[in-house]
Backbone bond lengths (Angstrom), bond angles and torsions (degrees), N, CA, C in turn:
res aa  C-N    CA-C-N  psi(-1)  N-CA   C-N-CA  omega(-1)  CA-C   N-CA-C  phi
1 M - - - 1.464 - - 1.519 110.34 -
2 P 1.275 119.97 130.62 1.442 122.73 179.93 1.522 111.35 -77.67
3 E 1.315 116.29 150.69 1.447 117.70 174.88 1.500 111.77 -71.36
4 S 1.300 117.79 160.59 1.463 123.72 178.27 1.512 108.08 -130.43
5 E 1.336 117.55 114.16 1.438 122.51 178.62 1.543 109.40 -76.03
6 A 1.355 122.35 150.86 1.455 121.94 2.15 1.546 109.40 -95.06
7 N 1.314 114.57 125.92 1.479 121.56 -179.56 1.544 109.93 -127.77
8 D 1.355 113.82 47.42 1.447 118.11 -172.69 1.517 113.87 -98.23
9 T 1.337 117.94 12.24 1.482 122.56 174.83 1.517 107.68 -138.28
10 F 1.329 115.59 163.20 1.449 121.29 177.92 1.530 111.27 -57.61
11 P 1.330 119.93 -49.63 1.484 119.98 -178.63 1.513 114.82 -63.01
12 T 1.343 117.70 -26.84 1.453 120.96 -178.05 1.524 112.92 -99.17
13 G 1.322 116.27 8.51 1.456 120.79 -178.35 1.530 112.19 -59.42
14 N 1.323 116.49 144.20 1.447 121.59 175.27 1.517 110.86 -67.34
15 A 1.340 117.40 128.52 1.469 121.03 -176.59 1.512 111.52 -94.95
16 A 1.336 114.25 141.33 1.467 119.21 171.22 1.525 107.33 -63.86
17 P 1.339 118.28 141.54 1.457 120.80 -176.78 1.533 112.45 -59.24
18 A 1.290 117.45 146.02 1.469 121.47 176.58 1.530 108.80 -58.93
19 G 1.328 114.12 135.69 1.441 118.40 179.34 1.513 114.99 82.03
20 S 1.323 117.30 6.33 1.478 119.73 178.37 1.508 110.84 -70.05
21 P 1.323 117.59 154.72 1.457 122.46 -175.29 1.530 111.08 -72.99
22 P 1.351 117.91 177.43 1.457 120.65 -177.39 1.519 114.67 -64.67
23 A 1.335 118.93 -19.19 1.437 121.33 179.24 1.540 110.01 -121.29
24 V 1.332 115.76 128.25 1.478 121.61 -179.78 1.524 108.32 -138.90
25 A 1.325 115.72 159.48 1.471 121.14 177.85 1.519 109.42 -132.91
26 F 1.327 116.39 141.16 1.441 124.35 175.47 1.490 108.67 -118.32
27 G 1.326 116.95 145.24 1.469 121.88 171.24 1.491 108.89 -108.89
28 G 1.360 115.11 141.38 1.472 118.68 -178.27 1.501 111.88 -149.27
29 K 1.316 115.38 169.13 1.457 123.41 175.81 1.500 108.48 -125.71
30 L 1.332 117.58 117.20 1.433 122.46 178.07 1.504 110.96 -97.08
31 T 1.338 116.85 132.67 1.450 122.10 179.16 1.524 107.68 -124.33
32 S 1.328 115.93 165.32 1.446 122.35 -179.02 1.544 111.00 -55.19
33 G 1.326 116.08 127.29 1.469 120.16 179.94 1.516 115.15 77.42
34 N 1.305 116.82 11.72 1.468 122.65 -177.11 1.517 111.69 -112.07
35 V 1.339 117.46 144.37 1.460 123.21 172.12 1.522 107.73 -133.37
36 D 1.312 115.98 145.44 1.479 121.49 -178.79 1.522 109.26 -120.52
37 Y 1.351 115.03 132.20 1.470 121.64 179.22 1.530 110.34 -112.45
38 F 1.335 114.78 145.73 1.452 122.87 177.19 1.522 107.04 -135.40
39 R 1.391 115.43 153.29 1.454 119.30 -177.95 1.515 109.38 -128.36
40 Y 1.313 114.15 145.53 1.482 121.68 -179.50 1.502 107.98 -151.61
41 S 1.332 117.05 157.16 1.471 120.86 -176.91 1.541 111.40 -100.72
42 V 1.310 115.22 140.33 1.465 120.73 176.31 1.523 108.07 -138.11
43 T 1.324 116.06 163.75 1.452 123.88 172.76 1.518 108.91 -116.41
44 T 1.291 115.81 158.08 1.484 120.82 -179.83 1.523 110.01 -54.39
45 G 1.326 114.85 132.43 1.457 119.95 179.35 1.519 115.23 94.16
46 N 1.351 116.47 -11.12 1.477 118.67 176.34 1.539 110.26 -61.37
47 F 1.332 115.71 134.62 1.477 121.84 169.23 1.509 105.44 -85.74
48 V 1.341 116.81 118.31 1.444 122.86 -173.99 1.535 110.97 -112.96
49 T 1.313 116.86 137.73 1.468 121.57 177.38 1.518 110.76 -127.15
50 L 1.335 115.47 140.90 1.449 122.06 175.83 1.526 108.19 -130.25
51 S 1.342 116.77 133.26 1.465 121.09 179.58 1.514 108.51 -137.90
52 V 1.357 115.45 136.60 1.457 121.19 174.68 1.502 109.53 -113.79
53 F 1.345 117.81 127.87 1.431 123.31 179.09 1.529 110.54 -123.11
54 D 1.314 115.86 147.43 1.472 123.12 178.30 1.525 108.40 -80.43
55 R 1.329 116.98 131.79 1.459 121.89 178.68 1.513 113.11 -98.28
56 T 1.353 116.60 7.10 1.471 121.63 178.15 1.514 107.16 -126.11
57 P 1.340 118.99 159.87 1.457 119.84 176.98 1.517 112.14 -52.91
58 A 1.310 116.32 136.28 1.481 121.53 -174.39 1.525 111.44 -59.48
59 S 1.359 116.92 -29.51 1.457 119.47 -177.43 1.520 112.60 -77.27
60 A 1.340 116.67 -9.50 1.478 119.73 -175.31 1.513 113.21 -76.00
61 T 1.330 117.68 -32.04 1.453 121.71 -175.23 1.507 110.54 -142.50
62 D 1.317 115.51 159.07 1.464 121.63 170.87 1.519 105.35 -88.91
63 F 1.352 116.81 81.67 1.457 121.03 -168.31 1.541 108.80 -101.05
64 D 1.303 115.50 87.25 1.475 122.71 -177.77 1.510 107.57 -106.40
65 T 1.360 117.12 101.60 1.456 120.86 -171.95 1.521 112.89 -97.03
66 L 1.317 113.82 164.74 1.464 123.07 167.70 1.534 106.72 -126.74
67 V 1.358 115.57 146.67 1.450 119.86 172.62 1.517 108.66 -130.21
68 G 1.306 117.05 137.99 1.463 122.70 179.77 1.499 112.26 -127.29
69 A 1.330 115.78 146.62 1.463 122.45 175.00 1.539 109.70 -111.47
70 F 1.330 117.45 135.37 1.464 122.12 -173.72 1.515 110.78 -125.15
71 D 1.346 114.95 144.43 1.473 120.47 179.08 1.532 108.65 -81.11
72 P 1.366 116.94 174.48 1.485 119.19 -178.38 1.496 115.14 -57.77
73 G 1.348 118.17 -21.31 1.452 120.59 178.54 1.507 113.13 -89.25
74 G 1.330 117.79 1.40 1.460 121.38 -179.21 1.509 113.49 88.09
75 G 1.351 117.96 6.79 1.459 120.38 178.51 1.522 111.73 -82.35
76 L 1.333 114.99 142.22 1.471 119.28 -178.49 1.501 110.35 -72.96
77 I 1.353 117.76 124.18 1.454 123.29 178.00 1.500 110.52 -86.59
78 I 1.328 116.36 -50.16 1.447 122.51 -174.03 1.520 108.34 -162.45
79 S 1.334 117.97 150.10 1.460 121.53 177.67 1.539 109.07 -138.79
80 D 1.327 114.75 163.60 1.445 119.88 179.53 1.529 109.88 -144.64
81 D 1.329 114.22 149.21 1.459 121.21 179.14 1.539 111.80 -106.21
82 D 1.346 116.54 -70.77 1.483 120.53 -165.89 1.549 114.21 -118.29
83 D 1.336 119.74 30.12 1.473 118.82 -176.80 1.517 114.07 -91.36
84 N 1.320 118.10 12.32 1.466 120.79 171.18 1.526 108.05 -115.47
85 P 1.338 120.73 172.83 1.467 119.73 -176.33 1.491 112.90 -51.70
86 G 1.354 116.44 144.04 1.447 121.50 -177.40 1.493 110.68 65.66
87 T 1.321 117.19 -124.98 1.459 121.58 178.41 1.534 108.84 -117.99
88 L 1.321 115.61 34.05 1.464 121.64 175.58 1.544 110.29 -89.57
89 S 1.321 117.40 -178.22 1.466 118.87 -165.71 1.513 111.83 -132.26
90 M 1.347 116.45 146.49 1.457 122.90 172.56 1.516 110.12 -155.17
91 L 1.322 118.02 150.16 1.455 121.75 178.49 1.513 109.77 -155.32
92 S 1.327 115.55 168.89 1.454 122.62 173.80 1.510 109.09 -147.40
93 F 1.356 115.76 152.46 1.459 120.27 179.12 1.520 107.75 -160.63
94 T 1.311 116.93 161.97 1.462 123.00 174.18 1.503 109.12 -103.07
95 A 1.326 116.27 125.32 1.469 120.83 -177.79 1.519 111.10 -68.73
96 T 1.322 115.54 133.06 1.470 121.60 178.63 1.527 112.11 -102.01
97 G 1.328 116.08 2.96 1.475 121.57 177.65 1.480 111.26 -153.14
98 S 1.315 117.06 163.39 1.444 122.50 -179.30 1.533 111.61 -102.68
99 G 1.330 116.01 154.96 1.441 118.69 176.95 1.507 111.94 127.83
100 P 1.362 117.09 -173.51 1.455 122.04 -179.17 1.517 110.89 -73.49
101 H 1.324 116.71 114.87 1.444 121.97 175.77 1.546 108.29 -99.92
102 G 1.318 115.64 167.34 1.461 120.99 -178.55 1.506 112.71 -123.13
103 A 1.341 115.55 154.03 1.451 123.24 172.08 1.522 106.65 -131.24
104 A 1.325 116.73 136.08 1.465 120.79 179.29 1.536 110.52 -125.57
105 V 1.309 116.45 139.14 1.447 123.91 176.17 1.531 108.12 -114.64
106 S 1.325 115.32 124.22 1.456 119.80 177.73 1.520 107.89 -143.14
107 G 1.358 115.95 -173.00 1.461 119.96 179.82 1.501 111.67 -107.27
108 F 1.337 115.80 160.37 1.461 120.90 178.33 1.525 110.27 -56.46
109 G 1.316 114.98 132.59 1.456 121.31 -176.34 1.511 112.40 109.85
110 D 1.346 116.25 -2.25 1.464 120.83 -178.60 1.554 109.00 -124.52
111 P 1.335 119.04 66.84 1.486 120.99 -178.02 1.493 112.82 -67.76
112 D 1.341 118.64 -18.30 1.463 122.11 179.62 1.538 112.55 -89.50
113 F 1.312 117.44 -3.93 1.455 122.33 178.68 1.527 113.44 51.78
114 N 1.350 112.88 46.67 1.461 118.40 175.13 1.540 111.46 -117.29
115 G 1.341 115.98 6.53 1.449 121.48 175.05 1.531 114.59 91.58
116 T 1.317 117.85 -9.97 1.467 121.05 -177.63 1.525 109.78 -93.03
117 G 1.311 114.49 151.00 1.454 120.63 171.02 1.518 114.86 89.22
118 H 1.355 119.20 9.12 1.463 118.72 176.25 1.519 110.67 -136.82
119 V 1.317 114.72 154.29 1.479 120.37 178.77 1.514 111.22 -124.51
120 R 1.322 117.07 20.59 1.469 121.05 -178.38 1.529 110.64 -72.88
121 A 1.338 115.74 147.15 1.444 120.24 179.93 1.534 109.18 -148.53
122 G 1.304 116.60 139.80 1.448 120.63 176.13 1.534 110.82 166.77
123 D 1.329 114.14 169.27 1.461 121.67 175.81 1.531 108.20 -90.99
124 Y 1.309 116.27 135.73 1.455 120.13 -176.73 1.532 112.02 -135.20
125 R 1.307 114.84 163.99 1.455 121.77 168.67 1.532 109.24 -122.84
126 L 1.316 116.36 127.65 1.454 122.82 175.04 1.515 108.61 -102.48
127 V 1.314 117.44 123.52 1.455 122.59 -179.19 1.537 107.77 -114.11
128 I 1.345 115.21 125.55 1.456 121.43 -177.36 1.508 108.87 -120.83
129 S 1.358 117.07 135.19 1.447 119.67 172.03 1.523 109.36 -134.96
130 T 1.342 115.35 142.19 1.464 121.46 179.59 1.527 111.51 -125.55
131 G 1.307 117.10 3.38 1.464 121.99 -178.49 1.501 109.54 -179.97
132 A 1.330 116.63 -171.16 1.470 121.87 -177.41 1.523 110.03 -116.67
133 E 1.327 113.99 145.82 1.476 121.97 177.05 1.529 110.89 -102.39
134 A 1.315 116.78 -13.83 1.465 122.07 -179.53 1.516 108.98 -147.81
135 T 1.338 115.95 161.47 1.469 121.72 179.33 1.490 108.95 -129.56
136 A 1.342 116.70 139.10 1.462 121.30 178.94 1.520 109.85 -61.98
137 S 1.349 114.44 139.73 1.469 119.07 -176.25 1.514 113.09 -74.90
138 G 1.348 116.44 -23.65 1.458 120.06 -175.07 1.518 112.86 89.34
139 G 1.346 116.61 -20.31 1.448 120.86 176.57 1.510 113.16 -97.18
140 N 1.323 116.46 11.86 1.475 122.50 -174.09 1.504 111.24 -97.32
141 Q 1.327 116.43 52.50 1.451 121.87 -173.81 1.510 114.60 -83.25
142 T 1.337 117.67 -12.01 1.463 121.99 179.33 1.516 108.41 -134.64
143 L 1.334 115.69 167.10 1.462 120.12 177.24 1.523 110.51 -64.59
144 A 1.337 116.65 -32.94 1.448 120.63 -178.61 1.530 112.46 -70.79
145 T 1.338 117.23 -24.56 1.469 122.54 -178.95 1.534 111.00 -110.86
146 A 1.339 116.63 18.24 1.457 121.18 -175.67 1.541 112.36 -61.75
147 D 1.313 115.32 147.52 1.484 121.37 172.12 1.535 107.06 -70.59
148 V 1.324 116.41 129.35 1.469 121.52 178.31 1.526 107.79 -92.50
149 L 1.325 115.46 121.53 1.463 122.04 -178.77 1.520 109.11 -89.33
150 D 1.327 116.03 138.63 1.448 122.24 -179.38 1.527 111.10 -73.62
151 P 1.332 120.38 117.70 1.457 121.91 179.25 1.505 113.62 -57.85
152 A 1.362 118.32 -22.06 1.452 121.51 178.27 1.524 111.48 -63.09
153 L 1.348 117.33 -20.04 1.452 120.72 178.64 1.530 110.71 -67.62
154 L 1.330 117.24 -13.09 1.474 121.01 -179.81 1.538 110.64 -90.87
155 D 1.309 118.66 13.17 1.451 120.44 -176.74 1.540 112.45 -58.75
156 F 1.325 117.16 -28.45 1.449 121.64 177.10 1.515 111.39 -106.10
157 G 1.358 115.54 21.17 1.452 119.89 173.43 1.507 116.55 93.87
158 A 1.340 117.99 -15.27 1.479 119.75 -176.43 1.536 109.56 -153.10
159 L 1.324 114.72 160.59 1.470 120.96 174.25 1.512 107.87 -139.62
160 S 1.333 115.46 162.32 1.463 121.28 -179.69 1.512 110.82 -139.82
161 V 1.311 116.59 141.67 1.471 121.57 179.45 1.544 106.63 -139.47
162 E 1.320 116.21 143.09 1.473 119.86 -179.02 1.506 110.25 -120.65
163 G 1.336 115.41 155.78 1.442 123.14 178.06 1.503 110.47 -165.59
164 S 1.325 115.94 -177.70 1.485 122.42 -179.23 1.511 107.53 -130.24
165 I 1.322 116.29 123.58 1.453 122.41 177.63 1.518 109.43 -94.37
166 D 1.335 115.40 129.53 1.480 120.74 179.51 1.528 107.22 -145.58
167 D 1.352 116.32 88.62 1.468 122.08 -179.46 1.543 110.45 58.14
168 D 1.277 118.95 32.01 1.471 120.30 -177.50 1.528 110.90 -144.36
169 V 1.312 117.19 -169.70 1.449 123.75 179.51 1.524 107.91 -138.58
170 H 1.318 117.25 143.46 1.476 122.72 177.31 1.517 109.25 -116.94
171 F 1.338 115.55 133.33 1.469 123.13 178.93 1.531 109.79 -113.91
172 F 1.348 114.16 142.82 1.478 121.00 175.08 1.523 108.49 -134.16
173 L 1.325 116.72 149.03 1.462 122.31 175.99 1.516 110.04 -120.45
174 L 1.319 114.94 140.40 1.473 120.58 179.56 1.533 108.80 -139.68
175 D 1.310 117.78 128.44 1.450 123.28 -179.43 1.521 108.22 -79.10
176 L 1.353 116.19 121.79 1.441 121.33 -177.20 1.521 111.17 -134.59
177 P 1.332 119.34 147.00 1.462 120.81 177.49 1.516 111.00 -81.73
178 A 1.282 117.16 168.03 1.479 120.85 173.35 1.510 109.78 -69.03
179 G 1.337 115.59 147.16 1.466 120.38 177.08 1.485 116.83 80.45
180 A 1.330 116.14 12.27 1.495 120.36 178.94 1.504 110.79 -84.30
181 L 1.295 117.67 133.55 1.464 121.31 169.23 1.520 107.78 -80.65
182 V 1.312 116.58 118.97 1.464 122.40 -174.64 1.542 108.13 -118.49
183 T 1.301 115.68 137.68 1.489 121.43 170.79 1.517 107.44 -123.29
184 A 1.330 115.74 145.55 1.461 121.02 175.77 1.533 108.62 -142.93
185 S 1.315 115.26 134.71 1.452 121.06 -177.69 1.535 110.20 -136.59
186 I 1.340 115.53 139.43 1.460 120.92 171.38 1.531 108.68 -106.53
187 F 1.304 116.00 127.47 1.451 122.30 174.22 1.520 110.85 -117.07
188 D 1.341 115.50 133.98 1.471 121.03 176.14 1.543 106.44 -82.34
189 R 1.333 115.72 119.63 1.468 119.88 -175.96 1.530 112.23 -73.93
190 D 1.349 118.01 -6.68 1.479 120.19 173.78 1.504 112.02 -92.08
191 Y 1.350 116.99 -6.36 1.469 120.88 178.97 1.499 107.69 -97.46
192 V 1.329 115.12 98.25 1.464 118.79 -167.80 1.513 115.08 -86.27
193 D 1.311 119.12 -29.41 1.451 122.04 174.44 1.507 109.87 -165.03
194 A 1.332 115.83 171.77 1.446 121.74 -171.87 1.523 112.14 -71.10
195 T 1.326 119.08 -11.36 1.459 120.42 -177.28 1.522 112.49 -95.41
196 I 1.322 117.39 -4.95 1.453 122.87 -177.32 1.525 109.17 -115.26
197 S 1.333 116.89 124.97 1.454 120.25 179.55 1.511 111.72 -65.91
198 P 1.325 116.50 148.31 1.458 119.10 177.86 1.506 110.79 -58.90
199 S 1.331 117.09 143.15 1.438 121.66 -176.81 1.538 108.98 -100.01
200 G 1.329 116.30 86.40 1.463 120.00 178.24 1.521 112.49 97.72
201 D 1.313 115.92 -162.17 1.448 123.05 -175.04 1.513 110.11 -73.64
202 N 1.315 117.54 127.94 1.469 120.81 -179.20 1.512 111.75 -156.87
203 D 1.307 117.57 25.39 1.464 122.80 -176.13 1.498 110.52 -85.44
204 S 1.311 117.40 94.27 1.493 121.55 -170.39 1.527 111.44 -88.21
205 V 1.311 115.73 160.07 1.468 125.24 170.96 1.515 107.82 -131.72
206 L 1.331 115.99 133.79 1.453 122.66 -178.67 1.483 109.88 -116.56
207 G 1.338 117.23 125.15 1.459 121.38 178.67 1.507 111.79 -119.29
208 V 1.367 115.96 148.34 1.451 122.07 176.16 1.532 107.12 -119.72
209 F 1.333 115.38 131.23 1.456 121.26 -175.66 1.507 112.32 -125.75
210 R 1.344 114.30 147.77 1.458 120.33 165.45 1.517 108.61 -78.65
211 L 1.333 117.89 162.71 1.429 120.65 -176.36 1.533 113.22 -64.88
212 N 1.354 116.02 -23.94 1.463 120.08 179.02 1.542 111.52 -76.15
213 G 1.330 116.55 1.27 1.445 121.25 177.17 1.518 114.60 93.56
214 S 1.337 119.24 -5.23 1.431 121.09 179.89 1.518 111.20 -75.76
215 L 1.337 115.98 139.80 1.457 121.46 179.49 1.519 110.95 -75.58
216 F 1.321 116.92 122.07 1.467 122.24 -179.79 1.538 110.93 -86.80
217 G 1.322 116.00 -37.08 1.474 120.19 -179.39 1.500 110.36 -178.36
218 F 1.328 117.49 164.43 1.461 121.50 179.11 1.504 110.36 -150.36
219 N 1.333 116.54 164.25 1.451 121.65 177.74 1.526 109.49 -150.82
220 Y 1.336 115.64 150.32 1.457 120.77 174.24 1.525 110.04 -153.69
221 D 1.296 116.79 149.68 1.479 122.70 172.63 1.510 115.08 61.62
222 V 1.329 118.70 23.15 1.456 117.35 178.44 1.530 110.74 -84.23
223 G 1.343 116.89 -28.68 1.461 120.62 -173.88 1.522 113.65 -101.70
224 P 1.325 117.53 178.87 1.456 123.36 -179.29 1.524 110.25 -62.21
225 G 1.330 116.77 136.27 1.447 121.96 175.48 1.516 113.40 68.48
226 G 1.328 118.78 33.55 1.462 122.20 177.66 1.490 113.81 73.43
227 Q 1.329 118.87 25.90 1.453 121.71 179.94 1.525 111.69 -87.23
228 S 1.332 117.33 174.20 1.443 121.30 -167.56 1.526 111.48 -133.82
229 A 1.321 116.91 150.33 1.454 123.14 176.71 1.508 111.02 -156.12
230 I 1.339 115.73 152.13 1.462 121.51 -178.92 1.508 108.60 -153.64
231 H 1.339 117.10 149.98 1.455 120.05 172.27 1.535 108.76 -143.14
232 F 1.352 114.25 144.01 1.465 117.98 -172.73 1.523 107.96 -161.69
233 F 1.319 115.64 167.87 1.447 122.93 171.74 1.528 109.51 -106.62
234 T 1.321 116.82 132.78 1.450 120.95 176.33 1.533 108.97 -71.38
235 D 1.342 114.64 137.03 1.474 118.05 178.01 1.504 112.81 -102.86
236 V 1.343 116.57 -9.31 1.466 120.00 175.58 1.549 107.94 -140.69
237 A 1.324 114.76 155.64 1.465 119.96 176.60 1.527 110.37 -86.06
238 G 1.323 115.93 151.69 1.459 119.70 176.50 1.506 111.69 134.94
239 L 1.320 116.48 -164.32 1.460 123.07 -179.50 1.539 110.28 -78.17
240 W 1.320 115.17 128.05 1.452 121.36 173.72 1.532 108.02 -114.33
241 G 1.330 114.39 143.63 1.465 119.89 -176.77 1.530 110.70 -104.46
242 F 1.339 113.85 143.25 1.468 121.73 174.78 1.524 109.03 -124.90
243 A 1.299 118.06 128.90 1.456 121.53 -177.93 1.534 110.51 -117.76
244 V 1.320 115.95 135.70 1.469 122.26 176.98 1.530 107.05 -114.90
245 T 1.309 117.29 121.72 1.475 120.74 178.64 1.526 108.06 -146.97
246 G 1.334 116.30 -170.89 1.440 122.17 -178.77 1.516 111.20 -118.45
247 S 1.314 116.85 157.64 1.454 122.61 176.76 1.536 110.75 -68.59
248 P 1.353 119.43 137.98 1.468 127.51 10.20 1.514 114.56 -99.63
249 D 1.296 118.96 19.14 1.475 122.74 -176.70 1.530 110.06 -63.07
250 G 1.317 117.52 115.34 1.433 121.02 176.65 1.503 116.01 98.06
251 I 1.323 119.50 -0.42 1.437 121.68 -176.69 1.526 111.35 -129.02
252 G 1.321 115.91 166.74 1.454 122.22 174.68 1.518 113.50 58.64
253 T 1.331 114.60 -125.28 1.459 121.15 -176.52 1.511 113.62 -93.66
254 D 1.303 117.59 12.12 1.458 122.23 178.64 1.524 110.33 -58.53
255 T 1.332 118.06 115.93 1.457 122.41 -175.43 1.528 112.66 -85.94
256 D 1.326 117.76 -14.49 1.456 121.87 179.32 1.546 107.54 -132.79
257 P 1.326 116.25 71.35 1.479 119.89 -170.74 1.516 113.78 -69.34
258 F 1.316 114.52 152.68 1.464 123.31 175.94 1.541 112.70 56.49
259 D 1.336 113.92 45.20 1.452 120.24 175.87 1.548 111.15 -115.84
260 G 1.336 117.07 6.97 1.443 121.17 -179.52 1.523 114.11 89.44
261 G 1.335 116.65 12.47 1.450 121.19 -177.95 1.500 113.76 -77.62
262 H 1.320 116.83 75.07 1.474 121.96 179.84 1.532 109.87 -159.45
263 T 1.296 116.43 172.87 1.473 121.06 179.10 1.511 112.10 -118.02
264 Q 1.341 117.99 8.95 1.436 121.91 -179.27 1.522 111.74 -68.27
265 V 1.318 117.48 142.14 1.462 124.03 176.93 1.527 108.70 -134.48
266 F 1.332 116.32 117.84 1.486 117.85 180.00 1.529 109.46 -163.84
267 D 1.326 113.07 155.69 1.442 122.10 171.67 1.530 109.28 -91.48
268 Y 1.286 118.32 133.26 1.465 120.49 -172.29 1.526 112.12 -130.70
269 R 1.297 113.56 161.33 1.474 122.38 166.22 1.532 108.15 -125.40
270 L 1.324 115.54 125.48 1.476 121.28 174.53 1.520 107.18 -100.18
271 V 1.331 115.57 123.93 1.486 121.21 -178.41 1.533 106.88 -118.38
272 I 1.329 116.02 122.90 1.478 123.04 -179.06 1.506 108.72 -120.26
273 S 1.337 116.82 137.79 1.454 121.28 174.27 1.520 108.79 -127.91
274 A 1.339 116.87 150.01 1.437 122.27 177.22 1.524 109.05 -165.16
275 D 1.356 115.40 111.50 1.451 118.61 -179.69 1.540 109.26 -171.27
276 N 1.336 115.55 177.47 1.475 120.42 -177.96 1.510 110.64 -117.13
277 L 1.330 116.55 51.47 1.442 120.90 -176.05 1.530 111.94 -56.71
278 L 1.343 115.37 139.72 1.458 120.45 178.14 1.516 110.17 -67.00
279 T 1.332 117.24 152.78 1.453 121.67 176.60 1.537 111.88 -112.12
280 T 1.330 116.79 -1.34 1.447 120.06 178.07 1.511 110.08 -103.65
281 A 1.316 118.13 150.77 1.451 122.22 -177.58 1.515 109.75 -65.11
282 V 1.290 117.10 143.61 1.463 122.78 177.12 1.539 107.16 -130.71
283 P 1.344 117.24 159.57 1.482 118.76 -178.16 1.502 114.57 -57.44
284 E 1.333 117.46 -42.77 1.465 121.30 179.79 1.524 109.23 -138.17
285 P 1.338 118.89 148.67 1.445 119.41 175.00 1.501 110.16 -59.27
286 A 1.326 116.93 140.54 1.461 120.08 -179.14 1.516 109.33 -144.56
287 L 1.320 115.47 147.68 1.444 120.38 175.67 1.520 108.33 -75.96
288 L 1.331 115.97 141.77 1.425 121.78 -179.70 1.530 109.94 -119.83
289 G 1.343 116.24 163.22 1.448 120.45 171.11 1.501 109.54 -61.91
290 L 1.338 117.23 153.14 1.460 120.66 -176.27 1.524 111.01 -82.65
291 F 1.349 112.27 146.75 1.462 121.17 164.04 1.507 116.23 79.22
292 G 1.395 113.08 175.97 1.440 122.72 168.97 1.499 115.14 96.02
293 L 1.342 118.76 84.17 1.462 123.89 176.33 1.530 108.38 -140.76
294 G 1.341 116.71 -177.51 1.461 121.55 -179.80 1.474 114.02 -85.80
295 L 1.348 118.16 -159.75 1.467 122.72 -171.61 1.548 109.59 -93.22
296 L 1.326 113.94 136.42 1.491 120.30 175.37 1.479 107.48 -134.48
297 G 1.361 116.42 141.72 1.455 119.45 179.29 1.506 111.16 -66.33
298 L 1.310 115.65 148.59 1.477 123.33 -178.61 1.514 109.14 -81.67
299 G 1.331 117.17 127.64 1.447 121.08 177.02 1.529 109.03 -79.10
300 L 1.322 117.24 109.67 1.474 120.21 179.67 1.484 111.75 -93.51
301 A 1.326 114.36 -173.62 1.460 121.34 -173.68 1.513 112.78 -58.19
302 R 1.318 117.04 136.18 1.432 122.28 171.98 1.523 108.34 -154.53
303 R 1.307 115.34 154.26 1.444 120.59 175.89 1.543 108.08 -87.62
304 R 1.320 114.90 150.28 1.463 118.28 179.91 1.519 110.74 -68.02
305 R 1.342 114.91 151.83 1.450 119.93 177.26 1.518 109.23 -67.97
306 G 1.321 116.65 147.54 1.451 119.28 176.13 1.516 112.56 -74.57
């Protein structure tokens, strides 16, 4: 769903459509001195995730974003600067109240989310999840036995699936066209906010595979609490694989990657987005056809900045 200006305050934030699923995606354009607000509904106890991804090549702009989560009264719950690839943003929290919550996208230098103090500009995608639309089968330990995700779940730009990793690996397949901008993020459901240390092992690794089994790319430790995220453009149409595992499976000197060779134990949510959201303002938010953009470099593994 494209953003609709003016949405530069919590009360004027663009709202997710009534009846939308637990995972939705918005497209927006950030300019110097601008902030964009979006609204979505949650109930007490919902595990909520927000991720901001760059929709243009990273080398094109100095795109250092901030993302903030707001309670029904417009108060800031939590914010994040650089926990997504590059200098992009992602966060998670557990809702302590029910009602319309807010998400704001701004640039570095605007901790108050009022649009002042930053000069960042670029096209972005904001991905929001408040629950899961699918659950891992537990029998999806290989690419050949992967859970096949229904592409219809992407009708609002994103989908979410939950599972539990216990010395194993989970694979998922999703049918995607060529030229689709895809984002994928792993969130540890035990990591409730940035002020609470992770409770136990939760160091995830995220892999992306072609159907022939070749590894397309991977990421680890980019997000808060050892979480993972990646974004890329598909170069061929067909089934693409997504693997959720724990460190060190799939990274470094691992000679047999993504075989479950780890000791990490955690409950996760995998959030995937893929669509061609507009970046220019339109009179009213509208659903668009899925997919179809140009080439973007794949964000591979990196350690978080100190």
